[in-house]
Biotite code that builds the C-alpha atoms (Angstrom):
import biotite.structure as struc

atoms = struc.array([
    struc.Atom([93.055, 36.710, -12.135], chain_id="A", res_id=1, res_name="MET", atom_name="CA", element="C"),
    struc.Atom([92.511, 34.345, -14.700], chain_id="A", res_id=2, res_name="THR", atom_name="CA", element="C"),
    struc.Atom([92.369, 34.789, -18.925], chain_id="A", res_id=3, res_name="ILE", atom_name="CA", element="C"),
    struc.Atom([88.991, 35.816, -18.874], chain_id="A", res_id=4, res_name="ALA", atom_name="CA", element="C"),
    struc.Atom([88.397, 38.314, -16.375], chain_id="A", res_id=5, res_name="ALA", atom_name="CA", element="C"),
    struc.Atom([91.599, 39.762, -17.618], chain_id="A", res_id=6, res_name="LYS", atom_name="CA", element="C"),
    struc.Atom([90.490, 40.050, -21.528], chain_id="A", res_id=7, res_name="ILE", atom_name="CA", element="C"),
    struc.Atom([86.981, 41.657, -19.695], chain_id="A", res_id=8, res_name="GLN", atom_name="CA", element="C"),
    struc.Atom([89.287, 44.486, -18.103], chain_id="A", res_id=9, res_name="THR", atom_name="CA", element="C"),
    struc.Atom([90.698, 45.104, -21.164], chain_id="A", res_id=10, res_name="ASP", atom_name="CA", element="C"),
    struc.Atom([87.675, 45.270, -23.057], chain_id="A", res_id=11, res_name="ILE", atom_name="CA", element="C"),
    struc.Atom([86.322, 47.934, -20.722], chain_id="A", res_id=12, res_name="ILE", atom_name="CA", element="C"),
    struc.Atom([89.528, 49.525, -21.699], chain_id="A", res_id=13, res_name="THR", atom_name="CA", element="C"),
    struc.Atom([89.450, 49.413, -24.984], chain_id="A", res_id=14, res_name="ALA", atom_name="CA", element="C"),
    struc.Atom([85.254, 50.684, -25.002], chain_id="A", res_id=15, res_name="MET", atom_name="CA", element="C"),
    struc.Atom([86.540, 53.720, -22.584], chain_id="A", res_id=16, res_name="LYS", atom_name="CA", element="C"),
    struc.Atom([89.688, 54.286, -25.146], chain_id="A", res_id=17, res_name="ALA", atom_name="CA", element="C"),
    struc.Atom([87.689, 53.680, -28.500], chain_id="A", res_id=18, res_name="LYS", atom_name="CA", element="C"),
    struc.Atom([90.166, 51.189, -29.712], chain_id="A", res_id=19, res_name="ASP", atom_name="CA", element="C"),
    struc.Atom([87.535, 49.175, -31.818], chain_id="A", res_id=20, res_name="GLU", atom_name="CA", element="C"),
    struc.Atom([90.576, 47.119, -33.752], chain_id="A", res_id=21, res_name="HIS", atom_name="CA", element="C"),
    struc.Atom([91.071, 46.530, -30.581], chain_id="A", res_id=22, res_name="LYS", atom_name="CA", element="C"),
    struc.Atom([87.806, 46.175, -28.658], chain_id="A", res_id=23, res_name="LEU", atom_name="CA", element="C"),
    struc.Atom([86.463, 43.636, -31.166], chain_id="A", res_id=24, res_name="THR", atom_name="CA", element="C"),
    struc.Atom([89.495, 41.155, -31.408], chain_id="A", res_id=25, res_name="THR", atom_name="CA", element="C"),
    struc.Atom([88.528, 40.806, -27.253], chain_id="A", res_id=26, res_name="LEU", atom_name="CA", element="C"),
    struc.Atom([85.120, 40.527, -27.445], chain_id="A", res_id=27, res_name="ARG", atom_name="CA", element="C"),
    struc.Atom([85.622, 37.783, -30.488], chain_id="A", res_id=28, res_name="MET", atom_name="CA", element="C"),
    struc.Atom([88.492, 36.393, -27.741], chain_id="A", res_id=29, res_name="VAL", atom_name="CA", element="C"),
    struc.Atom([85.474, 36.111, -24.915], chain_id="A", res_id=30, res_name="LYS", atom_name="CA", element="C"),
    struc.Atom([83.172, 34.530, -26.924], chain_id="A", res_id=31, res_name="SER", atom_name="CA", element="C"),
    struc.Atom([85.632, 32.074, -28.559], chain_id="A", res_id=32, res_name="ALA", atom_name="CA", element="C"),
    struc.Atom([86.004, 30.864, -24.828], chain_id="A", res_id=33, res_name="ILE", atom_name="CA", element="C"),
    struc.Atom([82.396, 31.583, -23.356], chain_id="A", res_id=34, res_name="ARG", atom_name="CA", element="C"),
    struc.Atom([81.003, 29.074, -26.493], chain_id="A", res_id=35, res_name="ASN", atom_name="CA", element="C"),
    struc.Atom([83.341, 26.471, -24.790], chain_id="A", res_id=36, res_name="LYS", atom_name="CA", element="C"),
    struc.Atom([82.635, 27.609, -20.971], chain_id="A", res_id=37, res_name="GLU", atom_name="CA", element="C"),
    struc.Atom([78.386, 26.879, -22.592], chain_id="A", res_id=38, res_name="ILE", atom_name="CA", element="C"),
    struc.Atom([79.420, 23.524, -24.681], chain_id="A", res_id=39, res_name="ASP", atom_name="CA", element="C"),
    struc.Atom([80.876, 22.018, -21.552], chain_id="A", res_id=40, res_name="LYS", atom_name="CA", element="C"),
    struc.Atom([78.596, 23.509, -18.774], chain_id="A", res_id=41, res_name="ARG", atom_name="CA", element="C"),
    struc.Atom([81.102, 24.765, -16.620], chain_id="A", res_id=42, res_name="GLU", atom_name="CA", element="C"),
    struc.Atom([83.663, 27.116, -16.491], chain_id="A", res_id=43, res_name="PRO", atom_name="CA", element="C"),
    struc.Atom([86.978, 26.803, -18.086], chain_id="A", res_id=44, res_name="LEU", atom_name="CA", element="C"),
    struc.Atom([90.345, 25.582, -16.220], chain_id="A", res_id=45, res_name="THR", atom_name="CA", element="C"),
    struc.Atom([93.529, 28.274, -17.217], chain_id="A", res_id=46, res_name="ASP", atom_name="CA", element="C"),
    struc.Atom([95.252, 25.422, -19.339], chain_id="A", res_id=47, res_name="ALA", atom_name="CA", element="C"),
    struc.Atom([91.255, 25.651, -21.309], chain_id="A", res_id=48, res_name="GLU", atom_name="CA", element="C"),
    struc.Atom([91.100, 29.155, -21.636], chain_id="A", res_id=49, res_name="GLU", atom_name="CA", element="C"),
    struc.Atom([95.198, 29.110, -23.342], chain_id="A", res_id=50, res_name="ALA", atom_name="CA", element="C"),
    struc.Atom([94.330, 26.066, -25.450], chain_id="A", res_id=51, res_name="GLN", atom_name="CA", element="C"),
    struc.Atom([91.775, 27.908, -27.138], chain_id="A", res_id=52, res_name="ILE", atom_name="CA", element="C"),
    struc.Atom([94.101, 30.901, -27.027], chain_id="A", res_id=53, res_name="LEU", atom_name="CA", element="C"),
    struc.Atom([96.420, 28.756, -28.840], chain_id="A", res_id=54, res_name="THR", atom_name="CA", element="C"),
    struc.Atom([94.005, 27.287, -31.673], chain_id="A", res_id=55, res_name="THR", atom_name="CA", element="C"),
    struc.Atom([93.147, 31.249, -32.072], chain_id="A", res_id=56, res_name="LEU", atom_name="CA", element="C"),
    struc.Atom([96.182, 32.090, -32.389], chain_id="A", res_id=57, res_name="LEU", atom_name="CA", element="C"),
    struc.Atom([96.724, 28.900, -34.818], chain_id="A", res_id=58, res_name="LYS", atom_name="CA", element="C"),
    struc.Atom([93.959, 30.569, -36.724], chain_id="A", res_id=59, res_name="GLN", atom_name="CA", element="C"),
    struc.Atom([95.747, 33.299, -37.260], chain_id="A", res_id=60, res_name="ARG", atom_name="CA", element="C"),
    struc.Atom([98.576, 32.890, -38.998], chain_id="A", res_id=61, res_name="ARG", atom_name="CA", element="C"),
    struc.Atom([96.904, 29.989, -41.358], chain_id="A", res_id=62, res_name="GLU", atom_name="CA", element="C"),
    struc.Atom([95.235, 33.680, -42.972], chain_id="A", res_id=63, res_name="SER", atom_name="CA", element="C"),
    struc.Atom([98.327, 35.681, -42.400], chain_id="A", res_id=64, res_name="VAL", atom_name="CA", element="C"),
    struc.Atom([100.215, 33.066, -44.568], chain_id="A", res_id=65, res_name="GLU", atom_name="CA", element="C"),
    struc.Atom([97.265, 33.167, -46.990], chain_id="A", res_id=66, res_name="SER", atom_name="CA", element="C"),
    struc.Atom([97.014, 36.462, -47.345], chain_id="A", res_id=67, res_name="PHE", atom_name="CA", element="C"),
    struc.Atom([100.360, 37.096, -48.056], chain_id="A", res_id=68, res_name="THR", atom_name="CA", element="C"),
    struc.Atom([100.652, 34.738, -50.943], chain_id="A", res_id=69, res_name="LYS", atom_name="CA", element="C"),
    struc.Atom([96.937, 36.327, -51.806], chain_id="A", res_id=70, res_name="GLY", atom_name="CA", element="C"),
    struc.Atom([98.696, 39.594, -52.561], chain_id="A", res_id=71, res_name="GLY", atom_name="CA", element="C"),
    struc.Atom([96.407, 41.182, -49.453], chain_id="A", res_id=72, res_name="ARG", atom_name="CA", element="C"),
    struc.Atom([99.612, 42.948, -47.532], chain_id="A", res_id=73, res_name="PRO", atom_name="CA", element="C"),
    struc.Atom([96.691, 45.214, -45.792], chain_id="A", res_id=74, res_name="GLU", atom_name="CA", element="C"),
    struc.Atom([94.535, 42.059, -43.679], chain_id="A", res_id=75, res_name="LEU", atom_name="CA", element="C"),
    struc.Atom([97.858, 40.216, -43.325], chain_id="A", res_id=76, res_name="ALA", atom_name="CA", element="C"),
    struc.Atom([98.716, 42.902, -41.304], chain_id="A", res_id=77, res_name="ALA", atom_name="CA", element="C"),
    struc.Atom([95.211, 43.683, -39.261], chain_id="A", res_id=78, res_name="LYS", atom_name="CA", element="C"),
    struc.Atom([95.976, 39.576, -38.364], chain_id="A", res_id=79, res_name="GLU", atom_name="CA", element="C"),
    struc.Atom([99.332, 39.821, -37.340], chain_id="A", res_id=80, res_name="GLN", atom_name="CA", element="C"),
    struc.Atom([98.139, 42.923, -34.794], chain_id="A", res_id=81, res_name="VAL", atom_name="CA", element="C"),
    struc.Atom([95.811, 40.427, -33.847], chain_id="A", res_id=82, res_name="GLU", atom_name="CA", element="C"),
    struc.Atom([98.450, 37.372, -33.464], chain_id="A", res_id=83, res_name="ILE", atom_name="CA", element="C"),
    struc.Atom([100.280, 40.462, -31.152], chain_id="A", res_id=84, res_name="ALA", atom_name="CA", element="C"),
    struc.Atom([97.434, 41.473, -28.484], chain_id="A", res_id=85, res_name="MET", atom_name="CA", element="C"),
    struc.Atom([96.213, 37.808, -28.591], chain_id="A", res_id=86, res_name="ILE", atom_name="CA", element="C"),
    struc.Atom([100.228, 36.267, -27.612], chain_id="A", res_id=87, res_name="GLU", atom_name="CA", element="C"),
    struc.Atom([99.756, 38.566, -24.804], chain_id="A", res_id=88, res_name="GLY", atom_name="CA", element="C"),
    struc.Atom([97.384, 36.984, -22.949], chain_id="A", res_id=89, res_name="TYR", atom_name="CA", element="C"),
    struc.Atom([98.994, 33.830, -22.916], chain_id="A", res_id=90, res_name="LEU", atom_name="CA", element="C"),
    struc.Atom([102.406, 32.237, -20.949], chain_id="A", res_id=91, res_name="PRO", atom_name="CA", element="C"),
    struc.Atom([105.876, 33.360, -22.167], chain_id="A", res_id=92, res_name="GLN", atom_name="CA", element="C"),
    struc.Atom([106.758, 30.986, -25.745], chain_id="A", res_id=93, res_name="ALA", atom_name="CA", element="C"),
    struc.Atom([109.444, 28.883, -25.612], chain_id="A", res_id=94, res_name="ALA", atom_name="CA", element="C"),
    struc.Atom([113.011, 29.855, -27.406], chain_id="A", res_id=95, res_name="SER", atom_name="CA", element="C"),
    struc.Atom([113.418, 27.169, -29.943], chain_id="A", res_id=96, res_name="GLU", atom_name="CA", element="C"),
    struc.Atom([116.673, 26.802, -27.342], chain_id="A", res_id=97, res_name="ASP", atom_name="CA", element="C"),
    struc.Atom([114.796, 26.059, -24.245], chain_id="A", res_id=98, res_name="GLN", atom_name="CA", element="C"),
    struc.Atom([112.183, 23.252, -26.958], chain_id="A", res_id=99, res_name="ILE", atom_name="CA", element="C"),
    struc.Atom([115.803, 21.656, -28.433], chain_id="A", res_id=100, res_name="ARG", atom_name="CA", element="C"),
    struc.Atom([116.683, 20.849, -24.951], chain_id="A", res_id=101, res_name="GLU", atom_name="CA", element="C"),
    struc.Atom([113.827, 19.919, -23.905], chain_id="A", res_id=102, res_name="VAL", atom_name="CA", element="C"),
    struc.Atom([113.519, 17.656, -26.695], chain_id="A", res_id=103, res_name="VAL", atom_name="CA", element="C"),
    struc.Atom([117.225, 16.698, -26.194], chain_id="A", res_id=104, res_name="GLN", atom_name="CA", element="C"),
    struc.Atom([116.253, 15.099, -22.123], chain_id="A", res_id=105, res_name="GLY", atom_name="CA", element="C"),
    struc.Atom([113.098, 13.414, -23.571], chain_id="A", res_id=106, res_name="ALA", atom_name="CA", element="C"),
    struc.Atom([115.301, 11.572, -26.613], chain_id="A", res_id=107, res_name="ILE", atom_name="CA", element="C"),
    struc.Atom([117.328, 11.099, -23.616], chain_id="A", res_id=108, res_name="GLY", atom_name="CA", element="C"),
    struc.Atom([114.696, 9.538, -21.358], chain_id="A", res_id=109, res_name="THR", atom_name="CA", element="C"),
    struc.Atom([113.631, 7.187, -23.731], chain_id="A", res_id=110, res_name="LEU", atom_name="CA", element="C"),
    struc.Atom([117.366, 6.019, -25.163], chain_id="A", res_id=111, res_name="ALA", atom_name="CA", element="C"),
    struc.Atom([116.914, 4.531, -21.653], chain_id="A", res_id=112, res_name="GLU", atom_name="CA", element="C"),
    struc.Atom([114.682, 2.075, -22.434], chain_id="A", res_id=113, res_name="ALA", atom_name="CA", element="C"),
    struc.Atom([116.933, 0.300, -24.173], chain_id="A", res_id=114, res_name="GLY", atom_name="CA", element="C"),
    struc.Atom([116.644, 0.970, -27.998], chain_id="A", res_id=115, res_name="THR", atom_name="CA", element="C"),
    struc.Atom([118.453, 3.799, -29.893], chain_id="A", res_id=116, res_name="LYS", atom_name="CA", element="C"),
    struc.Atom([115.346, 6.632, -30.461], chain_id="A", res_id=117, res_name="PRO", atom_name="CA", element="C"),
    struc.Atom([115.035, 7.005, -34.500], chain_id="A", res_id=118, res_name="GLY", atom_name="CA", element="C"),
    struc.Atom([111.397, 8.105, -36.104], chain_id="A", res_id=119, res_name="MET", atom_name="CA", element="C"),
    struc.Atom([109.473, 5.737, -35.462], chain_id="A", res_id=120, res_name="LYS", atom_name="CA", element="C"),
    struc.Atom([109.195, 6.948, -32.188], chain_id="A", res_id=121, res_name="ASP", atom_name="CA", element="C"),
    struc.Atom([107.834, 10.147, -32.836], chain_id="A", res_id=122, res_name="MET", atom_name="CA", element="C"),
    struc.Atom([104.792, 10.049, -31.862], chain_id="A", res_id=123, res_name="GLY", atom_name="CA", element="C"),
    struc.Atom([106.256, 8.708, -27.959], chain_id="A", res_id=124, res_name="ALA", atom_name="CA", element="C"),
    struc.Atom([108.861, 11.867, -28.359], chain_id="A", res_id=125, res_name="ALA", atom_name="CA", element="C"),
    struc.Atom([106.292, 13.992, -28.944], chain_id="A", res_id=126, res_name="MET", atom_name="CA", element="C"),
    struc.Atom([103.960, 12.962, -26.503], chain_id="A", res_id=127, res_name="LYS", atom_name="CA", element="C"),
    struc.Atom([106.791, 13.403, -24.063], chain_id="A", res_id=128, res_name="VAL", atom_name="CA", element="C"),
    struc.Atom([108.028, 16.635, -24.816], chain_id="A", res_id=129, res_name="VAL", atom_name="CA", element="C"),
    struc.Atom([104.144, 18.044, -24.816], chain_id="A", res_id=130, res_name="GLN", atom_name="CA", element="C"),
    struc.Atom([103.682, 16.978, -21.436], chain_id="A", res_id=131, res_name="GLN", atom_name="CA", element="C"),
    struc.Atom([107.508, 18.454, -20.347], chain_id="A", res_id=132, res_name="ARG", atom_name="CA", element="C"),
    struc.Atom([106.330, 21.986, -22.104], chain_id="A", res_id=133, res_name="ILE", atom_name="CA", element="C"),
    struc.Atom([103.631, 22.059, -20.234], chain_id="A", res_id=134, res_name="LEU", atom_name="CA", element="C"),
    struc.Atom([104.853, 21.298, -16.919], chain_id="A", res_id=135, res_name="ALA", atom_name="CA", element="C"),
    struc.Atom([107.688, 24.063, -16.882], chain_id="A", res_id=136, res_name="ASP", atom_name="CA", element="C"),
    struc.Atom([104.819, 26.202, -17.472], chain_id="A", res_id=137, res_name="GLY", atom_name="CA", element="C"),
    struc.Atom([105.656, 27.519, -21.163], chain_id="A", res_id=138, res_name="LEU", atom_name="CA", element="C"),
    struc.Atom([103.433, 27.223, -25.001], chain_id="A", res_id=139, res_name="ARG", atom_name="CA", element="C"),
    struc.Atom([105.183, 25.701, -27.908], chain_id="A", res_id=140, res_name="ALA", atom_name="CA", element="C"),
    struc.Atom([103.315, 25.798, -31.520], chain_id="A", res_id=141, res_name="ASP", atom_name="CA", element="C"),
    struc.Atom([103.491, 22.647, -31.989], chain_id="A", res_id=142, res_name="GLY", atom_name="CA", element="C"),
    struc.Atom([104.899, 22.484, -36.238], chain_id="A", res_id=143, res_name="LYS", atom_name="CA", element="C"),
    struc.Atom([108.348, 24.022, -34.363], chain_id="A", res_id=144, res_name="LEU", atom_name="CA", element="C"),
    struc.Atom([108.297, 21.122, -31.293], chain_id="A", res_id=145, res_name="VAL", atom_name="CA", element="C"),
    struc.Atom([107.722, 18.805, -34.538], chain_id="A", res_id=146, res_name="SER", atom_name="CA", element="C"),
    struc.Atom([110.636, 20.088, -36.927], chain_id="A", res_id=147, res_name="GLU", atom_name="CA", element="C"),
    struc.Atom([112.873, 19.789, -33.477], chain_id="A", res_id=148, res_name="ILE", atom_name="CA", element="C"),
    struc.Atom([111.992, 15.724, -32.713], chain_id="A", res_id=149, res_name="VAL", atom_name="CA", element="C"),
    struc.Atom([112.443, 15.092, -36.330], chain_id="A", res_id=150, res_name="LYS", atom_name="CA", element="C"),
    struc.Atom([115.773, 16.596, -36.887], chain_id="A", res_id=151, res_name="ALA", atom_name="CA", element="C"),
    struc.Atom([116.803, 15.211, -32.930], chain_id="A", res_id=152, res_name="GLU", atom_name="CA", element="C"),
    struc.Atom([115.983, 11.694, -33.773], chain_id="A", res_id=153, res_name="LEU", atom_name="CA", element="C"),
    struc.Atom([117.528, 11.929, -37.454], chain_id="A", res_id=154, res_name="ALA", atom_name="CA", element="C"),
    struc.Atom([120.915, 12.074, -35.257], chain_id="A", res_id=155, res_name="LYS", atom_name="CA", element="C"),
])
């Protein structure tokens, strides 16, 4: 079942349960997917749908940070609930240890080319790491991946 189909069935369930917050969140997600589908003029792949959800999660996390700084904990809590709902439709997030293993493997691959990779090779390392994470069927926050790659390259 695709992400969009799963969201549609959950919208129906939320309507029957009269769960307004879940319903509005799911409708917002469905709308974002549908808008992208209209822009592309063909059905989206699972990877494209997951990318849209990742973007929505990033927006929510930035909102939580802003609301927390602005002294609005009730709005931050609402965004946290939405984050939890949206994450339920994405593949499992990679743990920090899993990401570190992938990063070390990617840096080892780059090191085989001859010289020891340094900070100048950050872009190449990030590209390889992101591809390997996607190939493993995981997902990872780009900010966390970037921090781990920097730390490993600095060694």
